[in-house]
Each structure stands twice: as structure tokens, then as C-alpha cells.
C-alpha positions in Angstrom: 0.0 0.0 0.0 3.0 2.3 0.5 3.4 2.7 -3.3 0.0 4.5 -3.5 1.2 7.2 -1.1 -2.1 7.2 0.8 -2.6 9.1 4.0 -3.0 7.1 7.2 -6.8 7.9 7.2 -7.2 6.8 3.5 -5.2 3.7 4.1 -7.5 2.8 7.0 -10.5 3.2 4.7 -9.0 0.9 2.1 -8.3 -1.8 4.7 -11.8 -1.5 6.1 -13.4 -1.7 2.6 -11.3 -4.7 1.7 -12.4 -6.6 4.8 -16.0 -5.8 4.3 -15.8 -7.1 0.7 -14.2 -10.3 2.0 -17.1 -10.8 4.4 -19.5 -10.4 1.5 -17.7 -12.7 -0.9 -16.1 -15.2 1.5 -18.6 -18.0 0.5 -17.5 -17.7 -3.2 -13.8 -17.9 -2.7 -11.5 -20.9 -2.6 -8.9 -20.9 0.2 -6.0 -21.0 -2.2 -7.3 -17.9 -4.0 -7.7 -15.8 -0.8 -4.2 -14.2 -0.6 -4.3 -13.0 -4.2 -7.9 -11.9 -3.8 -7.0 -9.7 -0.8 -4.1 -8.1 -2.5 -5.9 -7.2 -5.7 -9.0 -6.1 -3.9 -7.0 -3.8 -1.7 -5.2 -2.4 -4.8 -8.6 -1.8 -6.4 -9.9 0.1 -3.4 -6.7 2.2 -3.3 -7.2 3.1 -6.9 -10.8 4.0 -6.2 -9.7 6.4 -3.4 -7.1 8.0 -5.7 -9.7 8.5 -8.5 -12.1 10.1 -5.9 -9.3 12.4 -4.8 -8.6 13.5 -8.3 -12.2 14.3 -9.0 -12.3 16.4 -5.8 -9.2 18.2 -6.8 -10.7 18.9 -10.3 -13.8 20.3 -8.7 -11.7 22.7 -6.6 -9.2 23.7 -9.1 -9.2 22.7 -12.8 -5.5 23.3 -13.0 -4.8 20.3 -10.7 -6.6 18.0 -13.1 -3.6 17.2 -15.2 -1.2 17.2 -12.3 -3.0 14.8 -9.9 -3.0 11.7 -12.1 0.6 12.1 -13.2 1.9 10.9 -9.8 0.3 7.5 -10.2 -0.1 7.0 -14.0 3.2 5.1 -14.3 3.2 3.5 -10.9 4.2 -0.2 -11.0 1.1 -1.2 -9.2 -1.2 0.6 -11.6 0.7 -0.6 -14.7 0.4 -4.2 -13.3 -3.3 -3.8 -12.7 -3.8 -2.5 -16.3 -1.9 -5.5 -17.7 -4.0 -7.9 -15.7 -7.1 -6.1 -16.9 -6.0 -6.4 -20.5 -5.2 -10.1 -20.2 -8.6 -10.7 -18.8 -10.2 -8.7 -21.5 -8.3 -10.7 -24.1 -9.5 -14.0 -22.6 -13.1 -12.8 -22.8 -12.6 -11.6 -26.4 -11.3 -15.1 -27.4 -14.6 -16.6 -26.2 -16.7 -14.4 -28.6 -17.7 -15.7 -32.0 -15.1 -14.9 -34.7 -17.6 -12.4 -36.4 -17.8 -10.4 -33.1 -14.0 -10.5 -32.6 -13.3 -9.2 -36.0 -15.9 -6.4 -35.8 -14.8 -5.2 -32.4 -11.1 -5.2 -33.4 -11.7 -3.2 -36.6 -14.0 -0.8 -34.7 -11.2 -0.4 -32.1 -8.5 0.5 -34.6 -10.7 2.5 -37.0 -11.7 5.2 -34.4 -14.3 7.5 -35.8 -14.2 6.0 -39.3 -17.7 6.1 -41.0 -19.7 2.9 -40.7 -19.8 2.4 -44.4 -16.0 2.0 -44.5 -16.2 -0.5 -41.7 -19.0 -2.3 -43.5 -16.8 -2.5 -46.6 -13.9 -3.9 -44.6 -16.1 -6.7 -43.2 -18.4 -7.2 -46.2 -21.5 -6.4 -44.0 -24.6 -4.3 -44.6 -24.1 -0.8 -43.2 -27.3 -1.1 -41.2 -26.1 -4.2 -39.4 -22.9 -2.7 -38.0 -24.6 -0.8 -35.1 -26.9 -3.7 -33.9 -24.1 -6.3 -34.3 -21.7 -4.1 -32.3 -24.3 -3.7 -29.5 -24.9 -7.5 -29.4 -21.2 -8.3 -29.3 -20.4 -5.7 -26.6 -23.3 -7.1 -24.5 -21.9 -10.6 -24.8 -18.4 -9.3 -23.9 -19.8 -7.5 -20.9 -21.6 -10.8 -19.8 -18.3 -12.7 -20.1 -16.3 -10.1 -18.2 -19.0 -9.9 -15.5 -18.9 -13.7 -15.0 -15.1 -13.5 -14.8 -15.3 -10.6 -12.3 -17.5 -12.7 -10.0 -15.1 -15.7 -10.3 -11.8 -15.9 -8.5 -10.2 -16.2 -12.0 -10.4 -12.4 -12.2 -8.3 -12.2 -9.1 -10.2 -9.1 -7.9 -9.3 -7.0 -11.0 -11.3 -3.8 -11.0 -13.7 -4.0 -14.0 -16.3 -1.5 -12.9 -15.0 1.3 -15.1 -14.7 -1.1 -18.1 -18.2 -2.4 -17.7 -19.9 1.0 -17.0 -21.0 1.7 -20.6 -20.5 0.5 -24.2 -18.2 3.4 -24.8 -16.1 2.6 -21.8 -15.6 -1.0 -23.2 -14.7 0.4 -26.6 -12.1 2.8 -25.0 -10.6 -0.2 -23.1 -10.3 -2.1 -26.3 -8.6 0.8 -28.0 -6.1 1.0 -25.1 -5.2 -2.7 -25.2 -2.0 -3.2 -27.2 -3.0 -6.8 -28.2 -6.3 -5.5 -29.6 -4.6 -2.7 -31.5 -1.9 -4.9 -33.0 -4.4 -7.5 -34.2 -5.9 -5.6 -37.1 -3.6 -2.9 -38.5 -5.4 0.2 -39.9 -4.1 -0.7 -43.4 -6.7 -3.5 -43.4 -9.5 -1.0 -43.4 -7.8 1.2 -46.0 -7.3 -1.8 -48.3 -10.9 -2.9 -47.9 -12.1 0.5 -48.8 -10.0 0.5 -52.0 -11.3 -3.0 -52.9 -14.9 -1.8 -52.2 -14.6 1.1 -54.7 -13.5 -1.1 -57.6 -16.3 -1.9 -60.1 -15.9 -5.7 -59.8 -16.2 -5.5 -56.0 -19.3 -3.3 -56.2 -21.2 -5.7 -58.4 -20.2 -8.7 -56.3 -21.0 -6.9 -53.1 -24.4 -5.8 -54.4 -25.3 -9.4 -55.2 -24.0 -10.8 -51.9 -25.8 -8.1 -49.8 -29.2 -8.5 -51.4 -30.6 -10.1 -48.3 -32.9 -9.3 -45.4 -36.3 -7.6 -45.3 -37.0 -3.9 -45.8 -40.2 -2.4 -44.3 -41.9 0.8 -45.3 -44.5 2.6 -43.3 -46.3 5.9 -44.1 -48.1 7.3 -41.1 -46.7 7.6 -37.6 -49.3 5.1 -36.3 -48.0 2.6 -38.9 -44.4 3.1 -38.0 -45.0 2.9 -34.2 -46.9 -0.3 -34.7 -44.1 -2.0 -36.6 -41.4 -0.8 -34.2 -43.4 -2.0 -31.1 -44.6 -5.3 -32.4 -41.2 -6.3 -33.9 -39.1 -4.7 -31.2 -36.9 -2.6 -33.6 -34.3 -0.1 -32.4 -33.5 3.2 -34.0 -30.3 3.3 -36.1 -28.1 6.1 -37.2 -29.3 8.5 -39.9 -28.2 8.5 -43.5 -26.7 11.7 -44.9 -30.2 12.5 -46.2 -31.5 12.5 -42.7 -33.5 9.2 -43.2 -33.9 7.3 -39.9 -33.8 3.5 -39.9 -35.1 1.0 -37.4 -33.4 -2.3 -37.3 -33.7 -5.8 -35.8 -32.9 -9.4 -36.5 -35.7 -11.8 -37.4 -36.1 -15.5 -38.4 -37.1 -15.7 -42.0 -37.5 -18.8 -44.2 -33.8 -18.4 -44.9 -32.8 -18.2 -41.2 -31.8 -15.2 -39.2 -31.7 -12.0 -41.3 -31.6 -8.3 -40.8 -34.8 -6.3 -40.9 -34.7 -2.6 -41.6 -37.7 -0.3 -41.4 -38.2 3.3 -42.6 -41.0 5.8 -42.8 -41.7 7.9 -45.8 -41.5 11.7 -45.8 -45.1 12.0 -46.8 -48.0 10.1 -48.4 -48.1 9.1 -52.0 -46.4 7.1 -54.7 -43.4 9.5 -55.3 -42.4 9.7 -51.6 -42.4 5.9 -51.1 -40.1 5.4 -54.1 -37.5 7.8 -52.5 -37.7 5.9 -49.2 -37.3 2.6 -51.1 -34.2 3.8 -52.8 -32.7 4.9 -49.4 -33.5 1.5 -48.0 -31.9 -0.2 -51.1 -28.7 1.8 -50.7 -28.6 1.2 -46.9 -29.1 -2.6 -46.8 -30.3 -3.8 -50.2 -33.0 -6.1 -48.9 -34.2 -9.2 -50.8 -37.9 -8.3 -50.2 -39.7 -5.1 -49.5 -42.9 -5.1 -47.4 -45.3 -2.1 -47.3 -47.1 -2.2 -43.9 -49.9 0.2 -43.5 -53.7 0.9 -43.6 -56.3 1.3 -46.3 -60.0 1.5 -47.1 -62.1 -1.6 -48.0 -64.1 -1.6 -51.2 -65.2 -5.2 -50.9 -68.4 -5.5 -49.0 -67.3 -8.7 -47.2 -64.5 -6.8 -45.4 -64.9 -5.1 -42.1 -62.8 -2.6 -40.2 -60.0 -4.5 -38.4 -59.5 -7.1 -41.2 -56.0 -7.3 -42.8 -55.5 -7.7 -46.6 -52.2 -9.3 -47.8 -51.7 -8.5 -51.4 -49.3 -10.0 -54.0 -51.2 -8.2 -56.8 -51.6 -4.4 -57.1 -53.8 -2.5 -59.7 -52.6 1.1 -60.2 -55.7 3.1 -61.0 -54.5 6.6 -61.8 -53.8 5.9 -65.4 -56.7 7.4 -67.3 -57.8 9.0 -70.6 -60.1 12.1 -70.5 -62.5 12.4 -73.5 -65.7 14.3 -74.2 -67.5 11.2 -73.3 -65.9 11.2 -69.8 -62.9 9.8 -68.0 -61.7 6.3 -68.9 -59.5 4.6 -66.3 -56.8 2.3 -67.5 -55.5 0.0 -64.8 -51.9 -1.3 -64.7 -51.6 -4.6 -62.7 -48.4 -6.0 -61.3 -47.7 -9.3 -59.6 -45.0 -10.1 -57.0 -42.4 -12.7 -57.9 -43.5 -16.3 -57.6 -41.3 -17.0 -54.5 -43.3 -14.5 -52.5 -46.6 -15.9 -53.6 -45.5 -19.4 -52.7 -44.5 -18.1 -49.2 -48.0 -16.5 -48.8 -49.6 -19.8 -49.9 -47.7 -21.7 -47.3 -48.8 -19.2 -44.6 -52.5 -19.7 -45.5 -52.0 -23.4 -45.7 -50.9 -23.4 -42.1 -53.3 -20.7 -40.8 -56.3 -21.4 -43.2 -58.1 -18.5 -45.1 -59.2 -16.3 -43.7 -56.5 -16.7 -41.1 -57.5 -15.7 -37.5 -54.9 -13.9 -35.5 -55.0 -12.2 -32.1 -54.4 -8.7 -31.0 -54.9 -7.0 -27.6 -58.3 -5.9 -28.8 -59.3 -9.4 -29.8 -59.2 -11.7 -32.9 -59.1 -10.4 -36.5 -59.1 -11.8 -40.0 -56.4 -12.0 -42.5 -57.3 -12.4 -46.2 -55.4 -12.4 -49.5 -56.3 -10.6 -52.6 -55.4 -7.7 -54.9 -55.6 -4.0 -53.9 -56.0 -0.9 -55.9 -53.5 2.0 -55.5 -53.3 5.6 -56.7 -52.9 9.2 -55.4 -56.6 9.7 -54.6 -58.2 9.4 -51.2 -61.5 7.5 -51.8 -64.4 8.6 -49.5 -67.4 8.0 -51.7 -69.3 4.7 -52.1 -70.2 5.8 -55.6 -66.7 6.8 -56.6 -65.6 6.1 -60.1 -62.4 4.5 -58.8 -64.5 2.0 -56.8 -66.6 1.3 -59.9 -63.5 0.9 -62.0 -61.9 -1.7 -59.7 -65.1 -3.7 -59.4 -65.3 -3.7 -63.2 -61.6 -4.5 -63.6 -61.8 -7.5 -61.3 -64.3 -8.1 -58.5 -61.5 -9.6 -56.4 -60.0 -6.2 -55.5 -60.4 -5.9 -51.8 -59.1 -2.5 -50.8 -57.4 0.7 -51.9 -54.3 2.6 -50.7 -52.0 5.4 -51.9 -48.5 3.8 -52.0 -48.6 0.2 -53.1 -48.3 1.3 -56.8 -45.0 3.1 -56.1 -43.7 0.0 -54.3 -44.5 -2.3 -57.3 -43.1 0.1 -59.8 -39.8 0.5 -57.9 -39.3 -3.2 -57.6 -40.2 -3.7 -61.2 -37.6 -1.2 -62.4 -34.8 -2.4 -60.1 -32.5 -4.5 -62.4 -30.9 -7.8 -61.6 -29.1 -9.1 -59.6 -30.8 -6.9 -56.9 -34.4 -7.4 -58.3 -36.3 -7.6 -55.0 -39.6 -9.2 -54.1 -42.4 -7.3 -52.6 -45.6 -7.7 -50.4 -48.3 -5.4 -49.2 -50.0 -5.8 -45.8 -52.9 -3.4 -45.5 -55.0 -3.1 -42.2 -58.5 -2.0 -42.9 -59.2 1.3 -41.1 -62.3 2.4 -43.0 -64.7 1.4 -45.8 -63.6 4.1 -48.3 -66.9 5.9 -48.1 -68.5 8.9 -46.3 -68.0 7.1 -42.9 -64.2 7.3 -43.2 -62.6 8.6 -39.9 -59.3 8.3 -38.1 -60.8 6.4 -35.2 -59.6 2.9 -36.3 -56.2 3.7 -37.9 -54.1 2.8 -34.9 -55.8 -0.6 -34.3 -55.7 -1.3 -38.1 -52.0 -0.5 -38.2 -51.3 -2.7 -35.2 -53.2 -5.6 -36.8 -51.1 -5.2 -40.0 -47.9 -5.3 -37.9 -49.0 -8.5 -36.1 -49.8 -10.1 -39.5 -46.3 -9.2 -40.7 -44.8 -10.8 -37.5 -46.6 -14.0 -38.4 -45.6 -13.9 -42.1 -41.9 -13.2 -41.6 -40.9 -16.9 -41.0 -42.4 -17.7 -44.4 -40.7 -15.0 -46.4 -37.6 -15.8 -48.5 -35.1 -13.1 -47.4 -31.8 -13.9 -49.3 -30.9 -13.4 -52.9 
């Protein structure tokens, strides 16, 4: 204890704190580990006292902030403690999956490099860097916590390391073994490879995986985030927020990325879809929202799942009147097969449960355009019923979704699906009363459909 230059009063506090911890932890210690535990615990308490003194000095006089730590920074006891901490950290790192080890090492040496450069170095979607980092640090914290409770840690002070994710990253950055593992040149070389034309095409094909979700209204976005447990991710340069999570699809665990459009309508959704494509390049896009029923068999609260969309705003105006010309698009066969499998298991109409009670899920085409339909005698309703009696509902964005996917060239050519909660009957009774429950039903339907969706290129 002399090497810490503590006052007699502080040294007494250290001894008292050490014996109190011994009483609390005696039942967990082996007799052979007791001497080492006492020594390292006393050292830990002494360092705690020193840190407290430094903070008090800083509060009284900022000029002492740089001088106070200098007396102990190179002290043999502190250097030895740091080495023991680094060795323990390294043992915990080696127990992580190789994917986590590689990501944490590159993040440690890359400092504040943009995530897209780290993603290029690891050949990962940009949107998965943040969530994967969080999961890996959580696992590392769990391993270190277990070691700290075990005598293998030898009483090493890990409280500062385990305080926050940032504190763990700082400790990684300070560890020579971590820094030497992945030289910065690795990141630089990976960025150069990424920017080559051959690499871009290969990466585009390999990253066409996962599920992209689009919501329009705030009620739709909140329902998706809450039901699927998504977390907010960093913004793109355009300011677009993404919400991410990992789900079990028909192809196993994949990334799910959700975004909300800037406004309603076909044009806005196409911009959001392009942002999603650049961010994570999903294999399938799903529009999750609400709409109005035009089929008399539907009721508010039902959910329509559509693999066919009829765009109704194409029209010809003549002296005899307006003639609508519908343009119908079908989703790729793999998505239709997935939906068929869902209804084979759940029957049709499927019955699912929400907090408000059971609701029905049906399949069929929907109409889409830029017009809000609030009239039972609307020409748009009459057009759809004349085009095909099977059209169940109308919305304002599905047409933009199908057009975007149709125009996206191979190898990225994505699939698509529309999940539409019925919030009104597209007539004069239309209100906002049922939008929240309809959006929630649509999100629950998506949750049940995800295990059936093909989500890899």
C-alpha cells in the first residue's frame, strides 16, 4: 500500500473496505485464492480512493486535473493492474464468435471512421454494424461480469470497463494486443477494394438479403417498431432514420430494416425505397400500412395481404368522360409461394389475435393511386369492381412499391408484399378512429408472415 502514497486515514478506509468485501464474498472464494484476492481487492480500493481524490481536486481547481493523475499513472502497481485487466479482456474476447471478434477489433482501430467503411472492410450491410456491435459488446460484458465474480479475475477492477458500451470500446482501444491484431491498413485496403467496379457488383449481389419495411403514417411506423421490437439506427446523410432488428425468416436469421416515408403518395415511397436499397439492399420489401375496404365482405380491423396491385390513376379524358386504365403488377412467384404456405398453415381467412381481440387476414389484390377515396359511388371503386371483382381495398402507396421493384434491375431485383390493415370502408363514414388498431393488426400479421418470407438473394 505504500506505493500508492495514501494518508493514514485513507489507508485505513482501504483496509476496512477490503475486509468488508471479504465478508460479503467469502462464500464464493477458494482458500487457495484468498491471498491473491485480498491483494488485488486492496489495490482496487486504493485506486478508487485515488480517483475520488482526483475528482475532488478537479472540482476545486481545474489546474490540478492534469497534475494529480501524473503521480500514479506510471506507478508499477497501476501498470500491473492494467496489464491484468488487458489479459482478462483478451481472454473474454477469445470466447466471442469470430464475427464479433473481427468487428470489435476493426472498430477499435478505426476510431471514428464512417460505418460504411467498416462495412466495406467486413463485407457487411451498413445497417447491421450498429446492432451487431451492440450485441457483441453485450456478450463481452456478460463474459467479463462472469469472470469478475469468479476468482479467476483475481479481484481485478472491471467497474470502469463495464460501465457503458463506450467505456468498453475505450478499453479495447487502449489494449496493445487488440490494436496490434488488425492494422489500420486492413481498413484502408478494404475501402479500396470496395470502390473497384468488380467488387461493387459482387457486393451488391452478396448483400441482397434481409427484409425492408416501409410505413407511411406515424401510427403505422409505431406499430411496426413496437410489435417487432426494432431499435433506432443512425441517420443517413439525407436524414432518413432507420429502425433495425434481427428476425427469423424462411432463410434463417436475417436483418430487418424499417423506414418511414416523408409524406404520403407514390413518389415519396419510391424515394424511401431507394434509401433502403442503398442502406441494406433487402431481398424483399414489405409495405405495412392501412387502407380502405371496397369489398363488402370486409370489415374494419381485417387485414389484406396483397401480391397483386392494380394502379388506377392511369386514365384518358375524353368528351364522353374519364376512362381509367389499370396497370396490374404481380409479385415474384417466391413471395406468392410463401403466402400460400402461410395460409395453408393458418387457413383462409386466417385468424390472428391482438390485444383488442381476434381479427381476420385475407389475401387478394388491392388498388393503388394518389386519390383518397371517401365515396361509395366513386368512379375509382366502380373501375376496380369492373376490372376485377377480387380487388379488396385501396391505398395510396402500393403502386409506387411495385413500380420501384419492377424497375430495379438484376441481380438486386427484389420481391415485394403489401400488408394493409382495414381502417375504414372508403366511403363517407371514413374517420381516423380505427387507424391505430388497423396498423397494429397489420404489424402483427407481418410478424406471423416473416418466418415464411424468402429473405436472401
